[in-house]
C-alpha positions, -999 to +999 in steps of 0.1 A: -070-190-138-036-201-127-033-237-121-067-246-133-084-257-167-115-238-175-148-252-191-170-223-198-204-221-213-213-182-223-247-169-224-261-164-259-271-130-269-255-110-240-224-098-227-230-113-192-240-145-177-231-182-184-216-209-161-179-217-156-165-249-140-128-249-131-107-282-125-075-284-111-050-290-138-037-321-121-068-335-124-079-354-157-113-340-169-134-337-201-166-321-212-194-343-218-225-321-221-236-285-228-268-270-230-277-233-236-314-231-243-341-207-230-346-225-199-314-233-184-275-231-189-260-264-183-225-276-185-213-312-179-179-325-169-166-359-164-136-360-137-113-391-132-105-407-101-083-438-092-110-462-102-140-445-115-152-415-135-174-389-117-196-366-137-205-330-124-231-307-139-230-268-134-264-252-138-280-219-140-317-216-143-333-179-147-361-172-122-387-164-147-379-195-170-393-232-166-370-258-155-368-286-184-344-314-169-366-344-187-338-343-216-311-346-190-308-386-180-285-389-150-263-419-146-270-444-119-241-437-100-211-414-097-232-383-107-238-349-092-255-316-102-251-283-085-262-246-093-288-220-090-320-237-096-342-206-087-369-230-077-391-229-046-401-260-022-401-266+016-377-294+010-349-267+009-360-239+032-389-221+012-423-215+026-441-224-007-440-249-035-439-233-069-440-252-104-402-252-109-400-268-074-426-291-082-409-303-114-376-306-097-389-329-070-405-351-096-374-353-117-353-362-085-380-389-076-381-405-109-342-406-112-334-419-077-313-386-068-306-374-034-308-336-024-276-327-005-289-298+012-298-302+047-328-286+065-307-269+089-281-253+062-279-216+063-295-197+033-271-190+003-286-159-010-295-124+002-321-104-019-310-067-014-344-055-030-365-076-004-337-077+024-345-117+028-325-147+026-332-179+007-314-211-008-318-214-047-284-232-049-287-266-046-266-298-050-284-330-062-264-366-065-269-402-069-269-421-035-231-432-038-221-397-042-246-385-013-230-411+011-194-394+009-205-358+004-204-332+030-219-298+020-211-264+038-221-230+033-192-204+037-189-170+044-193-145+016-167-143-010-161-110-029-190-092-021-214-114-042-251-117-032-246-155-032-223-173-005-200-199-018-211-236-013-183-263-005-192-299-014-165-323-001-164-357-015-144-382+007-129-397-026-092-400-033-088-381-066-059-390-089-036-362-098-003-364-118+013-394-108+049-381-116+062-349-105+071-326-137+109-325-138+125-293-124+134-270-150+172-255-154+172-218-142+197-206-170+195-170-156+211-179-126+237-204-142+273-200-131+286-206-167+323-200-159+321-227-133+301-249-159+328-247-185+356-254-161+340-283-144+329-300-179+362-294-191+376-313-161+352-339-167+360-344-202+397-346-196+392-379-175+371-394-204+385-420-222+370-421-256+395-441-276+387-480-270+348-475-262+320-486-287+300-457-300+269-459-275+292-460-243+311-429-258+277-410-263+265-420-228+297-412-210+299-378-226+262-370-217+269-381-181+299-356-178+276-327-192+249-334-168+273-340-139+288-304-145+253-289-152+237-301-120+267-285-099+265-251-116+229-246-129+201-242-103+170-262-109+132-258-095+097-248-103+079-218-095+051-219-071+015-208-080+005-173-064-023-148-062-014-118-084-023-087-070-037-099-035-021-084-004-028-079+033-050-048+029-073-065+005-078-096+029-087-071+057-114-053+037-126-087+026-129-098+063-148-067+069-173-074+041-179-108+055-185-093+090-209-067+076-228-094+056-233-116+088-248-087+108-269-076+079-283-110+073-293-114+112-308-078+114-315-063+080-318-026+095-312+004+073-279+010+092-265-025+088-275-026+051-257+007+045-226-004+063-225-037+043-230-018+010-202+008+019-178-023+031-186-041-001-181-011-026-146-002-009-136-039-013-146-040-050-128-005-055-097-014-040-097-050-055-099-035-089-073-009-085-049-034-069-054-059-098-048-028-123-016-019-106-002-054-106-009-056-142+005-020-147+037-031-126+042-062-148+038-043-182+059-016-172+088-039-162+092-051-195+124-042-213+141-049-247+174-042-229+173-072-208+152-103-220+132-102-250+119-138-243+098-123-213+081-101-236+073-124-263+061-151-239+035-125-226+028-116-261+020-152-269-001-158-239-021-125-247-026-141-281-039-173-268-009-190-286+004-210-256-013-243-246-034-244-214-018-265-187-043-293-180-046-331-179-056-346-211-085-368-216-091-387-248-123-403-260-113-435-281-136-463-290-163-449-269-141-447-236-125-420-219-086-426-213-062-405-192-026-409-182-006-439-194-036-452-213-040-421-232-003-418-240-002-453-253-033-444-275-014-415-290+019-433-295+001-461-314-016-434-336+017-417-343+031-450-351+003-459-376+009-426-393+046-438-401+033-470-415+034-474-453+017-502-472+030-509-507+025-540-530+054-565-524+065-562-564+069-524-557+091-527-526+112-556-545+117-533-574+128-504-552+152-527-532+166-541-565+173-507-577+190-495-545+213-524-547+225-517-582+233-482-569+255-497-543+279-511-567+297-477-576+308-458-544+329-431-551+326-402-526+339-367-528+354-347-500+321-336-486+309-370-482+339-385-467+364-359-449+366-356-414+344-333-394+363-302-384+365-278-352+354-250-373+324-266-387+315-275-350+317-242-337+298-227-366+272-251-359+272-244-323+269-206-331+237-214-353+220-229-321+190-212-305+188-211-269+157-218-245+146-248-267+135-279-249+162-308-247+157-341-261+154-374-238+191-372-228+185-337-208+214-318-225+202-284-239+214-258-266+221-236-236+247-259-220+262-268-256+268-230-261+290-229-232+312-257-239+349-252-234+377-262-254+382-298-238+344-303-241+344-294-279+372-315-287+358-346-270+324-339-288+342-336-321+359-368-313+325-385-307+310-372-339+338-384-361+337-418-344+299-417-354+310-403-387+338-431-396+317-460-383+287-448-404+265-456-370+245-431-350+242-437-312+211-452-301+202-426-276+202-400-305+175-419-324+150-419-293+124-391-294+101-378-267+070-368-284+049-341-268+013-340-281+002-302-288-036-296-291-043-279-326-061-246-322-099-248-325-097-288-326-118-312-300-095-319-272-109-354-267-101-365-302-066-382-304-065-368-340-065-333-327-030-334-311-001-325-333+033-346-322+062-324-314+093-346-314+122-337-289+155-352-298+190-352-286+204-316-289+237-334-294+225-355-324+207-324-339+242-306-336+259-333-357+230-333-382+235-295-385+272-301-398+262-329-421+230-310-433+255-281-444+275-304-465+245-321-480+229-288-490+258-277-507+260-309-527+225-307-538+226-270-547+262-270-562+250-297-584+217-284-593+200-314-579+171-299-566+141-287-588+141-252-600+104-246-585+112-261-549+116-234-525+112-253-490+141-251-466+164-235-493+184-205-489+173-174-507+140-191-515+106-185-498+070-190-502+065-155-515+084-163-545+059-190-554+031-169-548+044-139-570+051-165-597+018-178-596+002-143-596+025-133-626+014-164-646-024-154-640-020-118-647-002-127-679-031-151-689-055-124-683-036-101-707-039-128-734-077-132-729-068-165-714-082-184-685-063-206-658-072-236-643-052-243-610-052-273-585-040-268-550-028-304-537-026-313-499-003-342-490-016-360-458+012-366-432+039-363-459+069-363-437+055-390-416+047-413-445+083-412-463+092-447-476+126-450-461+139-475-483+127-455-514+143-424-497+177-443-497+173-450-533+168-414-540+196-403-519+218-425-538+205-413-573+213-377-559+249-384-557+251-391-519+277-419-514+304-428-489+303-419-452+273-395-460+252-424-473+260-449-444+254-424-418+220-413-432+211-450-436+219-455-398+200-423-391+168-435-404+168-468-392+157-482-358+142-452-345+118-451-315+096-428-297+077-423-266+048-400-261+050-379-229+016-369-215+010-352-183+039-368-166+033-400-180+055-420-205+038-443-232+054-475-242+083-470-266+070-477-303+092-483-333+087-454-361+089-477-392+087-450-419+090-413-423+118-388-418+124-381-380+103-354-368+124-324-353+157-336-370+176-309-387+185-330-416+152-344-419+136-315-440+165-319-468+160-357-469+122-349-476+133-324-506+154-354-520+124-376-516+099-353-533+121-338-556+111-359-586+073-352-585+076-321-607+092-345-634+057-363-635+039-329-644+033-327-683+046-298-705+024-267-707+016-270-670+035-248-647+040-257-609+053-245-578+065-265-549+071-256-512+084-285-492+051-306-496+027-278-507+023-282-544+000-262-570-001-268-607-020-245-633-023-241-670-038-211-691-056-214-723-084-194-741-109-221-736-113-234-701-117-269-715-080-269-730-066-260-697-087-284-678-076-313-701-039-305-696-045-302-658-064-335-655-034-351-671-012-336-645-034-345-617-034-380-629+003-384-630+005-368-597-018-391-580+002-421-597+034-406-585+022-405-548+007-441-551+043-452-565+062-437-536+038-443-507+024-409-501-013-398-500-032-370-514-059-355-491-090-358-513-111-332-493-085-304-489-070-305-524-090-282-546-094-268-580-101-232-591-108-214-622-092-180-625-109-158-651-121-122-656-154-137-670-184-128-649-200-161-658-193-190-633-178-220-649-173-256-636-144-282-646-151-317-637-115-331-626-109-365-611-084-372-583-083-410-587-120-421-585-132-390-567-143-357-580-118-329-572-137-300-553-137-268-568-137-235-549-139-197-557-111-188-530-086-214-524-059-209-498-024-217-509+008-210-488-014-188-462-029-167-488-065-164-498-067-164-536-099-153-554-111-163-589-106-127-605-074-121-584-085-090-569-072-100-536-101-086-516-110-117-498-073-122-486-069-083-475-102-085-456-089-116-437-056-103-429-073-069-417-090-088-394-061-109-381-041-076-378-069-061-356-071-091-334-032-088-329-035-051-320-054-063-291-023-075-276-009-040-277-039-026-260-035-051-233+000-040-227-006-005-221-032+024-218-023+061-222-013+067-186+003+031-178+019+002-190+047-007-217+065+023-233+065+030-269+096+013-275+082-021-262+048-013-282+066-006-314+086-039-311+053-059-304+038-041-334+068-047-359+072-082-345+037-095-341+013-073-363+032-059-393+044-092-407+008-101-408+000-072-428+031-077-450+033-114-458+034-120-496+029-084-504+049-085-536+022-108-549-008-090-539+003-053-542-015-051-573-048-050-555-070-019-557-059+010-535-094+009-516-085-028-507-049-019-493-063+010-475-077-017-452-042-025-439-033+011-435-061+017-413-047-011-391-012+005-389-026+037-382-045+023-352-013+005-343+006+041-344-020+057-321-015+026-297+022+031-297+022+067-291-011+070-272-021+094-300-059+108-303-077+097-334-073+131-351-035+132-350-017+134-383-007+101-397+026+115-410+035+129-375+028+095-358+051+078-386+078+102-379+080+099-342+075+062-339+099+057-369+073+035-387+073+037-425+041+036-446+032+002-456+033+011-493+069+023-493+079-009-476+058-030-501+076-013-530+110-017-514+103-053-507+092-059-545+123-043-557+145-065-533+126-096-546+134-085-584+169-080-578+172-114-560+158-132-591+178-112-614+209-130-598+190-164-591+189-179-628+175-213-616+142-199-603+113-193-631+111-159-618+142-149-631+129-152-668+096-138-658+110-105-643+132-101-673+102-106-698+086-075-714+053-066-699+020-073-715-002-042-716-036-051-733-054-044-701-050-015-677-043-042-648-011-043-634+011-075-625+040-077-602+065-073-632+046-039-640+053-027-605+088-041-603+099-024-639+084+008-627+104+008-595+136-003-613+132+027-636+128+050-605+160+036-589+181+030-620+212+051-604+218+023-575+208-008-596+227-028-624+200-033-651+216-065-667+219-099-649+252-101-667+265-070-645+254-086-612+273-110-590+253-143-591+235-157-562+252-189-555+245-213-529+263-211-497+298-225-501+313-254-481+351-258-481+370-290-474+397-267-459+394-257-421+396-220-411+431-213-398+424-176-383+408-166-353+380-138-350+373-121-315+344-099-317+344-082-281+366-066-256+363-073-220+346-043-201+330-028-234+292-033-235+281-008-260+290+029-276+260+043-261+267+032-225+303+044-224+324+074-231+347+077-260+377+079-234+365+047-215+361+028-248+395+039-260+412+031-227+398-004-225+404-011-263+443-001-261+445-020-229+433-052-247+456-045-276+486-040-256+478-071-236+470-096-261+490-081-291+520-062-278+535-040-306+568-054-301+558-091-312+527-083-333+518-065-369+489-045-363+468-038-393+438-011-388+415-016-415+386+007-425+360+012-452+335+041-459+311+051-488+296+084-494+259+084-483+267+046-474+257+040-511+283+051-535+322+061-541+334+035-515+369+035-504+390+012-482+419+022-461+447+004-443+473+014-418+499-015-410+525-012-383+552-040-386+576-042-357+609-026-365+597-013-397+582+021-409+543+021-412+525+011-446+494+028-457+472+016-486+441+031-502+418+011-527+387+026-543+359+002-542+334+012-569+308+038-579+281+017-563+292+007-527+282-001-494+301+007-463+301-032-456+318-038-489+344-011-484+354-028-451+357-063-465+380-048-493+400-032-467+406-064-449+412-082-482+438-056-493+456-058-460+458-098-461+469-099-498+498-072-490+510-090-458+508-122-479+530-106-507+559-096-485+591-117-490+593-118-451+558-123-436+556-112-400+549-142-378+520-126-359+496-105-374+463-090-358+436-071-379+418-044-359+387-036-374+355-014-362+332-032-383+315-061-364+295-073-394+325-077-417+339-100-388+306-118-380+303-131-416+338-146-416+324-172-391+296-185-414+292-192-451+288-160-471+287-144-505+316-146-530+337-112-517+338-127-483+348-162-493+374-146-512+385-127-481+385-160-463+408-175-487+432-148-485+431-149-447+439-187-449+467-181-472+481-157-449+475-181-418+499-207-436+527-182-428+516-164-398+494-166-367+464-143-378+437-130-356+408-104-363+400-082-336+370-061-333+376-024-318+352+003-312+349+031-339+357+068-337+368+069-300+404+082-309+424+050-314+453+064-335+457+037-359+418+034-365+415+072-371+444+069-397+428+040-415+394+060-415+413+089-431+427+066-457+394+051-467+381+087-471+408+096-494+403+065-514+366+074-519+375+105-536+398+087-561+382+076-597+361+047-589+361+013-610+328-003-622+322-033-603+296-059-600+270-057-572+262-086-549+226-091-537+236-083-501+250-048-514+220-042-537+197-049-507+216-025-485+214+001-511+177-003-516+170-001-479+192+027-474+173+047-503+141+040-487+152+049-452+167+082-463+136+094-483+116+086-453+140+107-432+140+135-455+104+137-456+105+140-418+127+168-419+158+149-408+141+140-374+164+113-356+142+093-331+171+079-312+178+112-301+146+124-289+144+123-251+105+115-254+115+079-261+131+078-225+101+089-206+076+064-189+042+055-208+021+084-191+049+111-198+052+098-234+016+099-242+011+136-226+042+150-244+033+137-278-002+150-276+009+183-265+035+187-293+010+179-319-019+199-304-041+171-308-051+168-271-076+172-245-074+211-243-105+230-253-092+246-283-089+210-301-120+196-286-140+223-299-122+220-334-134+184-337-166+192-323-166+178-287-165+209-267-191+236-271-162+264-266-126+269-270-121+296-243-099+289-217-112+290-179-091+321-173-113+336-201-083+355-219-077+333-246-083+300-263-073+269-243-044+260-268-010+242-257+011+274-260-014+294-240-018+267-210+022+262-209+030+299-212+005+325-205-026+311-187-029+332-155-045+303-138-012+288-135+012+314-131+023+303-096+025+267-105+046+277-138+069+297-119+075+268-093+085+243-122+102+262-147+128+291-145+120+324-158+121+326-197+118+290-204+103+288-240+077+264-254+103+247-274+122+237-241+092+225-227+081+203-253+114+194-272+141+200-245+161+173-224+144+143-205+143+166-174+124+194-192+097+169-204+092+155-173+088+191-159+061+197-185+042+165-176+047+173-138+029+207-146-002+192-166-005+167-138-004+194-109-026+215-127-051+186-130-052+190-170-054+157-192-037+162-225 
């Protein structure tokens, strides 16, 4: 219900019934009582006014059940109960007194309650069976409520047998004291004006002599001043979806008929009322359906995907309900600012660490010792550069909530040159001074209710911190440098995968699964412990963190800035428009900070050094697991107990806490006998479980994966419900939208960590196939009998098993190049084959054998997977990735593309002044025999042509990069380098990687371009491909010539290998489908109803009698014309019942192929035919 918070008590054991209380979401309210026994359904809500709390009960008592209210003890004041009591007494209009009425009157007398119903009030209920009226709906209250209450019976509402009863209390109800801030409407923003006005404002700023806080404040004011003039603000009003004037007229007619019927219940008036009610109900339901259908049909992937995913989250109950928060603390209810203060103090307490004085003194002394030597390398001290700022801005995500200063990422991404230079000056002031502006240290904390938790408990709310987007932008720049330092010096532990490039949770799960399977092959058992750290980020001891930062080699300006970043931080909780008092966050890394996860990795980095030998571990941020295998459980348990003891001691030394309830132990064994291990965590016994959950995956003691697959099957089916809400077979979102929802919201659930559990039995994995098949039927509107292969083909969705195999192979190729991770050696080791069981390594080696022709078998032949590089040199060349007027290849003709591109080239880069270097690359089948071609036109000189073979195994991307590299090296080597050079490339991806950290090949290209930029002005310009631009066509021909030359053996990067693997699987899938091209099939450009009908007709699995007879639904397959079975071909081509209609819609001689596989217009004509013929495919 829009604008209301719902409190509901559903009826047990049936699909209908129950009670519902709706409270305006600007009024604080909390549930205080619920009862759902045989006698009644009763729900109690406490509502908070300016100076008191009022309790309202909502009751339904069935007519045949006794009314037991003795257990309900009303308060002496501010109390009301209302509902359908189904009890009789002359006191409220009945002729007789029944047992329920007598009990109710006694209960009211004993508790000094007053009936709000007046003797002259009209009846509230009409019995259609007896054609009589009565008053089962009562309201009872304490005398203080009765004195301010006015009860009124209204006209009927929506055709219900009960009339609505309005009880008005003459009481001032507190709503949200502060109005919600109007939000920025970025869709209507005038971004060009914003950029211009902000640049004007920044030109007036004098950032030279001001202190840092003043600089930050004045820059923020300049941004907001420009935003207020160019970006509209406001909030959308509530509305009634689907309601219109016609519905209002029908509803008024029902009201009139109801009044007439109650006054004189004749057969004619009763019939008139029933007809009016039936018509209103019918039109109302249809209007609501139409409103929803229009909403789903308006969804588009071409415009704004944000709208789709917001709707998807709402349907999945992932978006928090808008309501006023009521907390219960120390036996009292709290709302507004008091509740906000309670949460603020709780979050402040979470960031408090208590340690012995001796320990804090020792750490402080160690820290002072590290400060004696302070030599900083360039990444720790060199000034921040414009190319770093622009790279950080490109990485920002839009539509994120701003921090307390009100500046959003959307605004930052539209900064002009003056604004960027002013911001860079501010950043460098902060960097040089080693200080962080005070405004960047303040956070607004938004409490978010955890799913399924008690909304009245303060502990049920997760804090989401909103920090200044400007401050986070600077953090992003420094975080790049810090990560590069940690990774390039191998400072982070090998088993840590949290917040690190090319590492993820699936690596950890695969490592664990591989070790357990290896142990089973050796007749060993595995004892594992899965730790849970309580509020680890909030409890980081800052002084100890600074010590570890220093010990990690962080010095100079970086250390000084991080120190300032951590200290003097404060936060205010924002709750229902109220702000709490500002509280100081004493410890912890700042929630929501970009650099905070990296600092946490430094803090927890040495926890694994406490783990003894012969005990393995994985660590993903703060998720830690240890395990050990041995022939006898006692041996493994002894090692694990030592590991648990050391980890517990580490947490004691560094101020973190282990959750003694959520930390669990498990024995992995193929033995059918149940064993117990007695492990201790401190003084407490460590719980032992059969199915622990680690990193979102449910493990089981025999590693069958059955519990996990059952769980994700259920989750997948729940997610599919979203798709069914978005469309039916004749209405709603089209197949493109539904496929996007499936691949974005459902399939990731089915595939998460598949490289670890793909060893499960086929029968268990088949559960997920059934979920995908149901998803395919939903996407295409197909019948249950439709062949799966046909649905996969048309939807262009590969089988899950194919994707799992490709995923495992990609993971194996990654770890072949990632020497620091334990899986590198695991995947190179020989498989153990005592049992028939398979491990991830078994499956990987099988895939590597099958695909040996596109892989390099030895790690020595592969290009290493190194951390993203950071360079102390700035990028001197410019990259332009668009041309004004070009929106996309599919929307514009080749002639239009060529004209716009040449116009831009002649305008920006006239051939008389600029050297034009056209580059292109290609590979046979996009996987082998690559070649690059370069066509260079230097003013006043004859053209130059260059060709370079790129390798036996090669992707198109690599060939394009080699072409750019070849051209740059050639121009640099000239005795007289041209003063202005533009590289014209049709490979957008090759240009995009130049603006961000990338692999070795691209970094070498950047170096060549920077070398050339020292001699000339260099620009890289994207141009559209294959549209007749002469230079581009010549470069394309040269690239193909190079591909036919003798190819060298080259090392493959991970990016290339991943491209080759994906291309192999996609090609195989395409070949199995006979070369079908989904993007060229006009069925995907039809409406939902048209798509569903055409797909069913194509497959023959439709509602025609021939198919219904085949599946046992129809008794006969014979068409109504009696000439033949009712097949698709018969109906569309020969059925005599539709000859006239057929001639009206199609020209003579139209074939079945044209009708089902022709153009969009042909397919629409077929749908028009089936609709006019009243056939339902």
